[in-house]
C-alpha positions in Angstrom: -124.4 -104.5 40.7 -121.6 -106.1 42.7 -121.3 -110.0 42.9 -121.4 -111.5 46.0 -121.1 -115.6 46.7 -123.6 -117.3 49.1 -122.5 -119.7 51.6 -123.5 -122.6 49.4 -121.2 -121.2 46.6 -123.9 -119.9 44.4 -123.4 -116.3 43.3 -125.7 -113.3 43.6 -125.8 -109.6 42.6 -126.7 -107.0 44.8 -127.6 -103.3 44.2 -125.0 -101.5 46.4 -127.5 -98.5 46.9 -129.8 -100.9 48.8 -127.1 -101.8 51.4 -128.0 -100.8 54.6 -125.9 -103.0 57.0 -123.2 -105.0 56.7 -122.4 -107.6 59.8 -119.3 -109.8 60.4 -120.2 -112.4 62.9 -118.0 -115.3 61.8 -119.9 -115.0 58.3 -121.0 -111.6 56.8 -124.4 -110.7 57.0 -125.8 -107.9 54.5 -129.2 -106.1 55.2 -130.9 -104.1 52.5 -133.1 -101.4 53.0 -136.4 -103.6 52.0 -135.7 -106.1 54.9 -134.0 -108.8 53.2 -130.7 -110.6 54.5 -128.2 -112.5 52.8 -125.1 -114.6 54.4 -122.2 -114.3 52.2 -118.5 -115.4 51.9 -116.9 -112.0 51.5 -115.7 -110.1 54.2 -116.8 -106.6 54.8 -113.7 -105.3 53.7 -114.0 -106.9 50.3 -117.6 -105.6 49.8 -116.8 -102.1 50.7 -113.9 -102.1 48.1 -116.1 -103.7 45.3 -118.9 -100.8 46.3 -116.2 -98.1 46.0 -114.9 -99.3 42.8 -118.3 -99.6 41.2 -118.9 -95.8 42.2 -115.4 -94.8 41.0 -116.0 -96.4 37.9 -119.2 -94.8 37.3 -118.0 -91.5 37.9 -115.1 -91.9 35.6 -117.4 -92.8 33.1 -119.7 -90.1 33.8 -116.6 -87.4 33.7 -114.9 -88.5 30.8 -114.3 -85.7 28.0 -115.1 -88.1 25.1 -118.8 -88.2 24.7 -120.8 -90.8 22.5 -121.8 -89.4 19.1 -125.5 -90.5 20.0 -125.6 -88.5 23.2 -124.8 -85.4 21.2 -127.6 -83.4 19.5 -126.8 -82.4 16.0 -128.0 -79.0 15.0 -129.7 -78.6 18.4 -131.0 -74.8 17.7 -133.3 -76.8 14.7 -135.2 -78.9 17.7 -138.4 -77.8 18.4 -140.9 -79.7 21.2 -144.1 -80.5 19.3 -147.1 -79.6 21.5 -150.6 -80.3 20.5 -153.6 -78.6 22.3 -156.5 -80.4 21.9 -159.9 -78.4 22.6 
């Protein structure tokens, strides 16, 4: 989610995957895929920079070599899924 500021000064968080259109006509209009429109103070280049940095941060975290311990399966060869067939 990226943080944006409405014209009245309140902050909103927008899912960048939902942004469909950004228009600059003195103020910035954001149109989402579901049809919602928002007026924000940030110019389009700032919004685009925030989206790019968010995606870069996600990619960096997903590509890091060091994995969390809880994400590794210990003794994976012993894992047997349990299936029960009711007859």
